[in-house]
N, C-alpha and C positions, 0 to 999 in steps of 0.2 A: 403589555407587553413583559417579562421576566427574561433578566440576563442571565439567569443561570440555565445551562442546557447540560443534561444529563442524557449521555450517549448509552443505549442500551445495547449492550452487544450480542444479545439473541431477538434482534427486531422481528416482530409479527408481521409485517408489511412486505410483500414480491418486492425481490429486489430488482436492481438491473444488472442483467445477463451482458456478458461480452466475453471478444477470444481477443487473443496477443495479435497485435497490427501486425501482417506479414513482414513487414522491414524490422521489426525487433524482436522477433522469432528466434531463438537458435536451438533448441530441440523439446520435443515433446508436442502437446496439444492443451494448454494449459486452459482451462474455464474460468472467469472471473464473474464473482457477483458482487455489487457495492448496493449497501443500505444508505443511502445519504442521509443524515440526519439534519444537518443544520449549514447556513449558509449566510455570508454575512458579506458588509461591503460590496454587493453587487457580483460577489460571486467569486471575490479574491481568497475568501476565508472560507475553507471547508471542512466539515466533520461528519464521521461516520463511519462505519464499518465496511471490509473489504475483504473477500474470500478470493483465492487462489487453488487450482488443483495441481500436482505437479507438474515442471516444465522448465523452461530455462530462457528467460527475456534480457533484453539489453533495457535499462533501466535509466535516463533519461533527465534528469530534472531540468535543467533551463535554469531560469530564474525563481523557483518555486523552491518552496522550504518546506520539507514533509517530516512531522514527528510520529511516528508509529511505534504502538504497544501491541506486542504479539499475544491475543488470547488462545491461541491452539496451533501445533505445528511447529515446522522447523524449516528454515532458510536459511541460505547461506548467500549472503552478499561479497563481492570482489570489485573493489574499485578499481579502474585501469590504473595498472602498475601497482596494484597495492596485493595485501596479504586480505585469503578470505576471511570473514567475521561469521559465525553461528550465532542464529538467535532461534528461538523458542519461546514458549509460553512464560509468559513474565516479563519478559525482555522488553526495554523500550530503546529505542534508535532514533538518531536525528539523519536525515540525507540533507543535506545545506544545496544552496544554488549552485549549479555549474556540475553537479555530482553524475560522475557515468560511469556505467559497470554491467554487471549480470547478476541478475536477481535469478537464483534457483532456488525453487519452490521442492524440498525433498519429502516432506509429509504435509498434505492438503495444510493452508495457513488462513487462519482468520485473526484479522487487526483493526486495532481502532484507529481513524488515522486524525491528522489535522492539517489539512497544508494553507501554506498563504503563499499568495503570488503578489507579485508589485503591480 
């Protein structure tokens, strides 16, 4: 088993389809696709590609750390009580444990993600 994992930004396999949880939906009708590509430590570390259509949802990280690299699209993140940040293709950011705010997908977004949970 190799300890090197390449994340395919355009995976050929079928993604998992989902929608925003009603309690987190703010506006629109965003649809999500997830191409999970690797998992370690009994699912505590996950990597893959995620895509969302336009809409607004509440983002609550709890104890999860998430690194994101935007492949396409435009989003705006607004931490509770904070300033809006716009991210687009080529940008990377981290949402640290405890993050609460609004995730607004302006143009359909595709990102590479790495999540780490305790």
